[in-house]
C-alpha positions as CSV (number, residue, x, y, z in Angstrom):
1,X,0.0,0.0,0.0
2,X,2.9,2.4,0.7
3,X,4.1,2.1,-3.0
4,X,0.5,2.8,-4.1
5,X,0.5,6.0,-2.1
6,X,3.9,7.0,-3.5
7,X,2.6,6.4,-7.1
8,X,-0.6,8.3,-6.2
9,X,1.5,11.3,-4.9
10,X,3.5,11.3,-8.2
11,X,0.4,11.2,-10.3
12,X,-1.3,14.0,-8.4
13,X,1.8,16.2,-8.5
14,X,2.4,15.7,-12.2
15,X,-1.2,16.3,-13.2
16,X,-1.7,19.4,-11.0
17,X,1.5,20.9,-12.3
18,X,0.4,20.2,-15.9
19,X,-2.8,22.2,-15.3
20,X,-1.0,24.9,-13.3
21,X,-2.9,24.2,-10.1
22,X,-1.2,24.1,-6.7
23,X,-1.6,20.6,-5.1
24,X,-2.7,22.3,-1.9
25,X,-6.0,23.0,-3.7
26,X,-6.9,19.4,-4.3
27,X,-9.3,19.3,-1.4
28,X,-10.7,22.7,-2.1
29,X,-14.4,22.6,-3.3
30,X,-13.8,25.3,-6.0
31,X,-15.3,24.4,-9.4
32,X,-12.7,26.3,-11.5
33,X,-12.1,24.5,-14.7
34,X,-8.3,23.9,-14.3
35,X,-8.8,22.5,-10.8
36,X,-11.7,20.2,-11.9
37,X,-9.6,19.0,-14.9
38,X,-6.6,18.3,-12.6
39,X,-8.8,16.3,-10.2
40,X,-10.5,14.3,-13.0
41,X,-7.3,13.5,-14.8
42,X,-5.7,12.5,-11.5
43,X,-8.5,10.2,-10.6
44,X,-8.4,8.7,-14.1
45,X,-4.7,8.0,-13.9
46,X,-4.9,6.8,-10.3
47,X,-7.3,4.1,-11.5
48,X,-5.1,3.2,-14.4
49,X,-1.8,3.1,-12.5
50,X,-2.8,1.9,-9.0
51,X,-5.1,-0.6,-7.4
52,X,-6.8,2.0,-5.3
53,X,-10.6,1.6,-5.2
54,X,-12.9,4.2,-6.5
55,X,-13.6,5.3,-2.9
56,X,-9.9,5.5,-2.0
57,X,-9.0,7.5,-5.2
58,X,-11.9,9.9,-4.5
59,X,-11.0,10.3,-0.8
60,X,-7.6,11.8,-1.9
61,X,-9.6,14.7,-3.2
62,X,-12.3,14.8,-0.5
63,X,-14.8,13.1,-2.9
64,X,-16.6,9.9,-3.0
65,X,-16.6,6.8,-5.2
66,X,-19.3,8.2,-7.5
67,X,-17.2,11.3,-8.4
68,X,-14.2,9.0,-9.3
69,X,-16.4,6.8,-11.4
70,X,-17.9,9.9,-13.2
71,X,-14.4,11.3,-13.8
72,X,-13.2,8.0,-15.3
73,X,-16.2,7.6,-17.5
74,X,-16.2,11.2,-18.7
75,X,-12.5,11.1,-19.6
76,X,-12.8,7.8,-21.4
77,X,-15.6,9.3,-23.5
78,X,-13.7,12.6,-24.1
79,X,-10.4,10.9,-24.9
80,X,-12.2,8.9,-27.6
81,X,-14.0,11.9,-29.0
82,X,-11.8,15.0,-28.6
83,X,-8.3,15.4,-29.9
84,X,-7.4,18.0,-27.3
85,X,-8.4,15.7,-24.4
86,X,-6.5,12.8,-26.1
87,X,-3.4,15.0,-26.4
88,X,-3.6,16.0,-22.8
89,X,-4.0,12.4,-21.7
90,X,-1.0,11.3,-23.8
91,X,1.2,14.1,-22.6
92,X,0.3,13.4,-19.0
93,X,0.9,9.7,-19.4
94,X,4.4,10.4,-20.8
95,X,5.1,12.9,-18.0
96,X,3.9,10.4,-15.3
97,X,6.0,7.6,-16.8
98,X,9.1,9.8,-17.0
99,X,8.7,10.9,-13.4
100,X,8.2,7.2,-12.3
101,X,11.3,6.2,-14.1
102,X,13.2,9.0,-12.5
103,X,12.0,7.9,-9.0
104,X,12.5,4.2,-9.9
105,X,8.8,3.4,-9.6
106,X,8.4,1.8,-13.0
107,X,5.3,-0.2,-13.2
């Protein structure tokens, strides 16, 4: 479980940095677009890279399992339909992989 949390921390830091949002705002209830996107992409990659449950992934942002499920479904749809979202996902995936290699957390 410790490694899962380390990977989760890396994912959150990389994604929030990508969207220009301070990580300290991850629990903040604001609905600003950049913050919402950072949370949604973080939840999406947490589910892809870790074995955290929907509830555990959501709890990292002060949200419940339904929010995590909505985020994952929404991004799966948007990645398949919109080039901008697909490019964001691909860029983030590369950045996450690079950071994990750098920290010797290769999956």
